[in-house]
C-alpha positions in Angstrom: 70.8 90.1 82.0 74.3 89.6 83.3 75.0 92.0 86.2 78.3 93.8 86.4 80.5 94.6 89.5 83.1 97.4 89.1 86.2 96.9 91.2 88.3 99.9 92.1 90.4 101.5 94.8 88.7 103.9 97.1 88.9 107.7 97.2 88.6 109.6 93.9 88.6 106.4 91.8 85.5 105.1 93.6 83.8 108.4 93.3 84.5 108.5 89.6 83.2 105.0 89.0 80.1 105.8 91.0 79.4 108.7 88.7 80.1 106.4 85.7 77.5 103.8 86.7 74.9 106.2 88.0 71.4 105.2 86.9 72.6 101.8 85.8 70.6 99.4 88.1 72.4 96.2 86.9 75.9 97.6 87.8 77.4 98.0 91.3 80.7 98.8 93.0 83.2 96.8 95.0 85.6 99.3 96.6 89.0 98.2 98.0 90.1 100.6 100.7 93.4 99.0 101.8 96.3 100.5 99.6 98.3 97.3 99.3 101.4 99.0 97.7 102.9 99.8 101.1 103.1 97.7 104.3 103.7 94.0 104.8 101.8 91.6 102.5 103.5 88.4 103.7 101.0 85.7 105.0 98.1 88.1 104.4 95.7 85.2 104.2 96.1 84.1 107.8 95.4 86.0 111.1 99.1 86.3 111.9 99.8 88.1 108.6 96.9 90.4 109.1 98.0 91.3 112.6 101.5 92.1 111.3 100.0 94.4 108.7 97.7 96.0 111.2 100.6 96.8 113.5 102.8 98.3 110.7 99.9 100.4 109.4 99.2 101.6 112.9 102.8 102.8 113.3 102.7 104.5 109.9 99.4 106.4 110.6 100.6 107.4 114.1 103.9 108.7 112.8 102.2 110.6 110.0 99.5 111.9 112.5 96.6 110.5 110.5 93.3 109.7 112.2 92.3 107.0 109.6 93.4 104.2 111.8 90.8 105.2 114.5 88.0 105.4 111.9 87.6 101.7 111.2 90.4 101.2 108.8 91.3 97.8 110.3 88.0 96.5 109.0 89.4 96.8 105.4 92.7 95.1 105.9 94.1 92.9 103.1 91.5 91.0 101.1 88.6 91.8 103.5 86.9 94.0 100.9 86.8 91.0 98.6 84.8 88.9 101.0 81.6 89.3 99.0 82.3 87.8 95.7 80.0 88.4 92.7 77.2 85.9 92.1 77.2 83.4 89.3 75.2 85.8 87.1 77.7 88.6 87.5 80.9 89.5 85.8 83.5 91.8 87.3 85.3 94.8 85.7 88.7 95.6 87.3 89.7 99.2 86.9 93.4 99.8 86.7 96.1 102.2 85.6 99.9 102.5 85.5 100.5 102.5 89.2 101.3 100.0 91.9 98.0 100.3 93.9 95.8 99.4 91.0 98.2 96.8 89.5 98.2 95.0 92.9 94.4 95.3 92.9 94.4 93.5 89.6 96.5 90.7 90.9 94.6 90.4 94.2 91.2 90.2 92.3 92.5 87.4 90.1 93.4 85.5 93.3 90.4 86.3 95.4 87.7 85.7 92.8 88.8 82.6 90.7 85.3 81.6 89.7 84.2 85.1 88.5 84.2 86.3 84.9 86.9 89.0 85.0 87.2 91.9 82.6 89.9 94.6 82.7 89.4 98.3 82.0 92.9 99.9 81.8 93.2 103.7 81.6 97.0 103.6 81.0 96.8 103.5 77.2 94.7 106.7 77.2 97.4 108.9 78.6 99.9 109.4 81.5 101.3 112.4 83.4 104.8 113.8 83.0 106.2 111.1 85.2 104.6 108.3 83.2 102.0 107.6 85.8 98.3 107.0 85.3 95.4 106.3 87.6 91.6 105.8 87.5 91.0 108.6 90.0 93.0 111.0 87.8 90.8 110.5 84.7 87.9 112.5 83.5 84.5 110.9 83.1 84.9 110.9 79.4 88.2 109.1 79.6 86.7 106.5 81.8 83.9 106.0 79.3 86.6 105.4 76.6 88.4 102.9 78.9 85.1 101.1 79.5 84.4 100.9 75.8 87.8 99.2 75.2 87.5 96.8 78.2 88.2 93.2 77.5 87.9 89.8 79.3 91.0 88.5 80.9 92.2 85.2 79.3 92.6 82.2 81.5 96.4 82.3 81.2 96.5 85.9 82.1 94.4 85.3 85.2 96.6 82.4 86.3 99.8 84.4 85.9 98.3 87.4 87.8 97.1 85.3 90.6 100.5 83.6 90.8 102.1 87.1 91.1 99.7 87.9 94.0 100.9 84.7 95.8 104.5 85.7 95.2 103.8 89.2 96.7 102.3 87.5 99.8 105.4 85.3 100.2 107.9 88.1 100.2 109.0 90.5 102.9 108.9 93.8 100.9 107.3 96.8 102.6 106.9 99.0 99.5 105.9 98.2 96.0 106.3 100.4 93.0 105.2 99.9 89.4 108.2 100.8 87.3 108.8 100.1 83.6 105.6 98.0 83.4 106.5 95.8 86.3 105.7 95.6 90.0 108.9 95.7 92.1 109.4 95.3 95.8 111.6 97.5 98.0 112.5 98.2 101.6 110.4 100.9 103.2 113.4 103.3 103.2 113.4 103.6 99.3 112.3 107.2 99.3 114.5 108.3 102.2 117.3 109.5 99.8 114.8 111.6 97.8 113.4 113.2 101.1 117.0 114.0 102.2 117.8 115.5 98.8 114.8 117.9 99.3 116.0 119.0 102.7 118.5 121.9 102.6 121.0 123.5 104.9 118.4 126.0 105.9 115.0 125.2 107.4 112.2 124.4 104.9 108.5 123.5 105.4 108.0 119.7 105.7 105.0 119.8 103.4 107.2 121.3 100.6 109.8 118.5 101.1 107.1 115.8 100.9 105.2 117.5 98.0 108.3 117.7 95.9 109.1 114.0 96.3 105.5 113.1 95.5 105.5 115.1 92.3 108.8 113.7 91.1 108.3 110.0 92.0 108.0 107.6 89.1 105.0 106.0 90.8 102.4 107.5 93.0 103.2 107.6 96.7 101.0 108.9 99.4 102.0 111.8 101.6 101.1 109.6 104.6 103.9 107.2 103.7 106.4 110.0 103.1 105.6 111.8 106.3 106.1 108.5 108.1 109.5 108.2 106.5 110.3 111.8 107.2 109.5 111.2 110.9 111.9 108.2 110.8 114.7 110.5 109.4 114.1 113.0 112.2 114.2 110.2 114.8 117.5 108.9 113.3 119.1 112.3 113.5 119.5 112.7 109.7 117.0 115.6 109.6 116.5 118.3 112.2 113.1 119.8 113.0 113.2 123.4 114.2 109.7 123.3 115.8 109.6 119.6 116.9 106.4 119.9 118.9 104.3 121.1 115.9 102.2 118.7 113.8 104.4 117.0 111.2 102.8 118.9 108.3 103.8 122.2 110.0 107.4 121.3 110.8 110.4 123.3 109.6 113.1 120.8 108.7 116.7 120.8 107.4 119.3 118.2 106.7 122.1 117.7 109.2 125.5 118.3 107.8 126.9 115.0 106.5 123.5 113.2 106.3 123.7 110.7 103.5 121.6 108.2 101.7 118.8 106.4 103.7 118.7 103.3 101.4 
């Protein structure tokens, strides 16, 4: 019997897939922990590129006051979690939705496992939220079963095109990727600065409300870690004032300085 490897992002997506394949001895998981939609991807296949990514992520986690960096995150950088490819008797199922993290995962898998039989299970056709986003981790177990039932093998031409897109991603200098109108697009890391500034008012407001509003209205999923990192940058640049600057970033009271403009 052909064994099956399910490839997904970590977090709730991995938990949902684990529940889906429970008591199926011929199926296993390959979980990718590095969210490749933010941070440098250039030259990710060589030590220098991995070092550049590690340094950028370290700065982001420290600015956002996240402990993940000290909990072994560096061991999952880039394509590290793809190191153990499926055996010749296995096929792989890539779980994806309408968001940049999972779309990049799809392209990275096509590059990393060129000899593996690859299938795709796409949750996007089964529904999206009000902003048009969809993700494996946001789906019910029943929806995942529906997506699995409609899964299909990737054609050779599709695989080649997706792998080529991955190589293009790792040749560019973008620090943020978003999935907009069915396409992956690269941006500078300050892309959400304008939206953060727009949520800051002339009176002080909780930073977590500022970040939460931007997350909810974004056309693609963006993590609060990334947005708190960008909010810290706006504070350091003098565009946003923090009333209680010594408090943890999620407890800050912030307001926009008069005359603060776009951060793009």
